[in-house]
C-alpha positions in Angstrom: 0.0 0.0 0.0 2.1 2.9 -1.3 -0.8 5.2 -1.7 -1.7 7.5 -4.6 1.2 8.4 -6.8 2.0 9.4 -10.4 2.2 6.7 -13.0 5.9 7.6 -13.8 6.8 7.3 -10.1 5.1 3.9 -9.8 6.8 2.6 -13.0 10.2 3.8 -11.7 9.6 2.0 -8.4 8.7 -1.3 -10.2 11.8 -1.0 -12.4 14.0 -0.5 -9.4 12.7 -3.8 -7.9 12.9 -5.6 -11.3 9.2 -6.2 -11.3 6.2 -5.1 -13.5 3.5 -2.5 -12.8 0.2 -4.2 -13.4 -3.1 -2.4 -13.6 -5.5 -4.4 -11.4 -8.6 -2.2 -11.4 -8.7 0.2 -14.3 -12.3 1.5 -13.6 -11.5 2.6 -10.1 -10.9 6.3 -9.4 -7.9 6.6 -9.3 -6.9 3.3 -11.1 -5.4 0.6 -8.8 -2.0 -1.0 -9.8 0.2 -3.6 -8.3 3.9 -4.2 -8.5 4.5 -7.9 -9.2 6.3 -10.4 -11.4 3.7 -10.6 -14.2 5.2 -13.8 -15.8 5.1 -15.6 -12.5 1.5 -14.4 -11.9 0.3 -15.7 -15.3 2.1 -19.1 -14.7 0.4 -19.5 -11.4 -3.0 -18.6 -12.9 -2.6 -21.2 -15.6 -1.7 -23.9 -13.0 -4.9 -23.0 -11.1 -7.0 -23.2 -14.2 -5.5 -26.6 -15.1 -6.1 -27.9 -11.5 -9.7 -26.6 -11.6 -10.3 -28.4 -15.0 -8.8 -31.6 -13.6 -11.1 -31.5 -10.6 -14.2 -30.6 -12.6 -16.6 -33.5 -13.2 -18.1 -33.8 -16.6 -21.7 -34.9 -16.8 -22.9 -36.8 -19.8 -26.4 -37.6 -21.0 -26.9 -41.3 -21.5 -29.9 -42.4 -23.5 -31.8 -45.6 -22.7 -34.5 -46.7 -25.3 -37.6 -48.7 -24.6 -40.6 -49.9 -26.4 -44.1 -50.3 -24.9 -44.0 -54.1 -25.2 -40.7 -54.5 -23.4 -40.1 -57.9 -21.7 -39.6 -58.1 -17.9 -35.9 -59.3 -18.3 -35.1 -56.5 -20.7 -36.7 -54.0 -18.4 -34.6 -55.3 -15.5 -31.4 -55.0 -17.5 -32.2 -51.5 -18.6 -33.1 -50.5 -15.0 -29.6 -51.8 -13.9 -28.0 -49.7 -16.7 -29.9 -46.6 -15.6 -28.9 -47.0 -12.0 -25.3 -47.5 -13.0 -25.3 -44.4 -15.1 -26.9 -42.4 -12.3 -24.4 -43.8 -9.8 -21.6 -42.5 -12.0 -23.2 -39.0 -11.9 -24.5 -39.0 -15.5 -28.0 -37.8 -16.5 -30.3 -40.4 -18.2 -32.6 -39.7 -21.0 -35.3 -42.3 -21.3 -37.1 -42.6 -24.6 -40.0 -44.9 -25.4 -40.7 -45.3 -29.1 -44.2 -46.4 -30.1 -44.4 -48.7 -33.1 -47.4 -49.6 -35.3 -50.5 -50.5 -33.2 -48.7 -49.3 -30.0 -49.7 -45.8 -31.1 -53.3 -46.7 -30.2 -52.4 -47.6 -26.6 -50.2 -44.8 -25.4 -51.1 -45.6 -21.8 -49.1 -48.8 -21.9 -45.9 -46.9 -22.7 -46.7 -44.3 -20.0 -47.1 -47.2 -17.5 -43.7 -48.6 -18.4 -42.0 -45.2 -18.0 -43.8 -44.5 -14.7 -42.7 -47.9 -13.3 -39.1 -47.2 -14.3 -39.3 -43.8 -12.6 -40.7 -45.4 -9.4 -37.8 -47.9 -9.4 -35.2 -45.2 -9.7 -36.7 -42.7 -7.2 -34.3 -43.9 -4.5 -31.2 -42.7 -6.4 -32.6 -40.2 -8.9 -34.8 -37.1 -9.3 -37.0 -36.5 -12.3 -35.5 -33.5 -14.1 -38.0 -33.6 -17.0 -41.3 -35.4 -16.5 -42.6 -37.8 -19.2 -43.6 -35.9 -22.3 -45.1 -37.2 -25.6 -43.5 -35.7 -28.7 -44.9 -37.3 -31.8 -44.3 -41.1 -31.5 -41.7 -40.7 -28.8 -42.3 -40.5 -25.0 -39.3 -38.8 -23.4 -38.2 -38.3 -19.8 -34.9 -37.1 -18.1 -33.5 -38.4 -14.8 -30.6 -36.9 -12.9 -28.8 -38.4 -9.9 -29.7 -37.1 -6.5 -27.3 -34.5 -5.2 -25.2 -35.8 -2.3 -25.2 -33.6 0.7 -21.7 -33.0 2.1 -22.5 -34.1 5.7 -24.8 -37.0 4.9 -22.1 -39.7 4.8 -23.7 -41.7 1.9 -20.3 -42.2 0.2 -18.8 -43.6 3.4 -21.7 -46.1 3.9 -21.4 -47.3 0.3 -17.7 -47.9 0.7 -18.3 -49.7 4.0 -20.9 -52.0 2.3 -18.4 -52.8 -0.4 -15.7 -53.5 2.2 -18.1 -55.8 4.1 -19.0 -57.7 1.0 -15.3 -58.2 0.1 -14.6 -59.3 3.7 -17.4 -61.8 3.7 -16.1 -63.6 0.6 -14.2 -66.8 1.4 -10.5 -66.7 0.5 -8.7 -70.0 0.5 -5.3 -69.3 -1.0 -4.1 -68.1 -4.4 -6.3 -70.5 -6.4 -9.5 -68.8 -5.1 -8.1 -65.3 -5.6 -7.4 -66.0 -9.3 -10.9 -67.4 -9.9 -12.4 -64.6 -7.9 -10.8 -61.9 -10.1 -11.9 -63.8 -13.2 -15.5 -63.8 -12.0 -15.3 -60.1 -11.1 -14.2 -59.3 -14.6 -17.0 -61.4 -16.1 -19.6 -59.7 -13.9 -18.4 -56.3 -15.1 -17.2 -55.3 -11.6 -14.0 -53.7 -12.9 -13.8 -51.5 -15.9 -10.6 -50.3 -17.5 -10.6 -47.3 -19.8 
């Protein structure tokens, strides 16, 4: 805090210290300037931006398609997919396409979509309610926001730890078969 001074004096002071005179707030009356190493400042700002980009989570919209005459097993599989996508933090767009005579019975498709929404209410919120556009019934689900103090993440990790501890391990032979079964179930994913 050197106070109000002429621009020439401030520039001379910065040159004596081997630093730059940087205008911080040009709209203030009088304009506010800082004496700093501008190259170092820009470098630190770029590091902060990179770190913020690295920590930022990208949200994708995953689409799951149905038909009004979906089988129970297919519906169960699609429900698992939806819950997996929501657990990863993605949004899920559900689309139900009516074909042929299904157009005459739109209530069947609406019933399927409502049952899927009911199944997913524990882990999702309805961002866009079911809406009919032409022959397509669309709906958008998003994962429920996790409250910082709720401890949901810690209970999920404890459940996984308890499941891993309850598995019998009888030597190296069972470990190799155990990892093979985990890969076949889709438990681990490498990108």
